N, C-alpha and C positions, 0 to 999 in steps of 0.2 A: 642497473638493480641500484640500490644503492643502502645504507644502513641505517636507522633512526631508535634510537632508544632502544639498542639489538633486537629490534627488528628489520625483518627485508620489509623493501619499499619499493613499489613498483607501480608509484606514480598515480594512486586512485586511492582515494582517505576512505568510501564507501564501498563497503563491504555487504553482501545480498543474497542473501540464501534462499534458495533457490529450492522448490519441487522438480520432483525427477516426471519428467510429462514429457509428452509429446505432438501437442496444440501445436498451431503454428504461432509463431510468435511475431505479430505484423508490428511496425513501424507505431511505435505508443504504448505497446505492451510494455511493461516492467523489464519485463525476459530478451529484450530487443536494445542491442547496445549504443542505439542509434537513438532512443527516449531521449539519451540520459544527453545535457550541454556539458558533461564534464565526465571524465573514466570511470568505472568504475568495476568493482571484481565481483564475481560471481563466485557460490559455491552449490552444486547441486546434493543433496541430503539424499539418501540412496532410500528405493522404497516406500518417498514418503510422497505417494501418489496423488492427484485433485480428491479424487474420491477419499483415500484413508484420512488424510487432513479436513477435509471438511467434512463429511457426513459420518467418521468415525474421527473425529476431535483429535487427531492423530497420535491415539492409542501407542505407547511403546516408543515413539519417535525422540523423544526430548534429551537420551544421551547424542544422538546423532548430529540433534541441531545442537547442541551446545559444542563437539568437536568440530562440525563444520563453524562456526563461529569464532571458535577459539584460532581455528588455522587462516581464517583468512585477516586476526586480529596479530598473527606473528609475520603477517605477510603485509602488513602495513595499513590494516583497513582501523583507522580512527574511528567510526563507527559503524553503526550493524543495523540493517533491518532486513526484512522477509517478502518472498512476493504471494503472500496470501495473509488475508486479512483474520481468515480463524487461529493463525497463530499470537492471537492476544493470548491466549491460556500460558504460552511460555514466558511470555513478558516478565514474568519477575526473576525467572530461574536462568535463560541467557542472559540477564541484567548482571545479574548477581554474578555467572561463570567467567566473564570476560572483562568486564573493567573499563569497558568505555561504552557511548553514549548506544544505545540499545529501543527501536523502533519497529516493535515487530507488526505495528498493524494499524492500515491509516486510523482505522478506528480510534485511537487516541485523540484525532485530534478533535473531538466530537464535543467534549467540554469548550473546549476553547474556544470555534467557529460559534458555539450557543453565548457565549460571552460577547459575541460581538456585535451579535443581533438586538434588535429591539424587544423590550419585554414582553409584548405580543406575540413574536415570531417568534421561532422551536425549531432546530436542526432535525431534519430526518435525514434517513439510513437507504444507501440503495443497497441489497446484496446479492451476491449468484444463491444465493439458498434458504430464503426466509425460515424457514424449518428446519437448518439445520445451525442458525443463529439463533443463539439461547441467552438465556439471562446472564450465562456464567463470561459467555465471549465478553459481552459488553461488559458484566460487570471489571471482567479482566482489564478492560481499557480504560477504565475510570467511564465508563459510559450510563447515566440514568439508563435502568434496563425498563421504564414506560417510553420510552425514544421510537416517535412512530419509525417500522422499518418495512421496505416494499420488496419483493424480489423478481428475479428475474426467471424462475420456473417456469411461469406461462408462458413462456415465447414459445419458439419454433426452432432457437439456435443453439443462443446466448452458452444457459446453465450445460443443456445434452449434450454438446462440442467439449465445453472445458472442463466439465466433470466425469463428463466419458471418455474423457483423455483423446479426443477423435483426432484423426491424423490432418482432415482437412473443416477450414472453419470459411462458412458463407459470412463474410465480414459484414456486408449490408444488410442480412437477416439479422446477425450478431447485433449490430447497428439500432436496427429497427427494436429488436427487443429491449434494448437499453431503454433508447428514448421512449417507445410505451410503458413500462414499467416506470420509469420518473415522472410520466403526466400523469401516470393513474397516482404519484403518493402523491404528489403537488394537488391533487381532487381531491382524494378524502381527508388531506389534512391542511384546508386552506390558510392556516395559519402558518407555511411552512416558509420559514425564511431563509434557510440554504441546505444545500445536500450533502452530503460526504460520501464517495462510495468507497462499500470496502471492500470490491473484489478489484485488486492488481491491473487485471484484465482489462478492466471497463475504461482505462486511460483514455485509450484512441478515441472516444464516444461522449469524451465528460463536455468538449463544447458544442455537441449535438444537445447533448442534455438541457448543456444551458442556453443555445439557443431556444431551445421545446418548452423550458420553464419558465426561462427569463430568472432564476435563481441560481447564483455563486455556486459553484460546485467544485468539491473539494479531493482531491482523492490523494493516493500514495504519490504522486506525482510533486505535488505540492508538501505531503511532508517529507519527502529525502530531500527535495529541493532546499526544503527550511532548516533542514539537519546538514546538508552542505554546507550553507553561509555559516554558521558556528562552529563547523571546523574547518574549515578555510577561510577566514575569510578575506573579503577583497581587501586589497592593501592599496590605497587611494596614497598620490603624491605631495606631502603637506609642505615643501620645501618654501618659502616664506616667496620666494620670489613670483614661483606658478601663483600663488595666494592673492600678489595683489596683482594680478591681471586681470 
């Protein structure tokens, strides 16, 4: 451990606020450390179950999320994120409380992705629960509430296992749920130009969604990788003799 600006530093500048969950964290899941090409720090927020955060708007949990975020900053985190896109509702409050960049939700990418598309195309959102994702969640992330949204709750496994906090997950069935929902989103909106995955547990299926739809796919992995590149920029060797080569 070293000290930097009065903070304990443990070699990881990205801090991740985690729900208290028991479902499997398969490789690619935000909560699996092997997902990241750089070290991260985790803090589990007590009583933040998937059901309470998604279906009950994380009611009563803001102080616990702020306390966990502040603890991550004390231990060297230079940026904070979370492992649930529905926590966009807490974006302003957490950012105000910690003094470092905060990205609570993958949904925050939607306006930027929209700017990358031709005028004739628009971005769509794939979520673990279309019913629970309200206009409030979208507005808190800076997203136009008219943005097309499709949920995976019509599938066999993904929504049921994650929101039900099940101890086992049929990964192939979850993959099929995500691909089928993404195809349905693209079919319902022929003008779709890209997809943003709301749920951080969808990362393992991003490549499958890209292959099935042909559309660019953005996730919390793309957002956090971008954030990490900002707080820990790559250092290039710009010595003159190297440049001359």
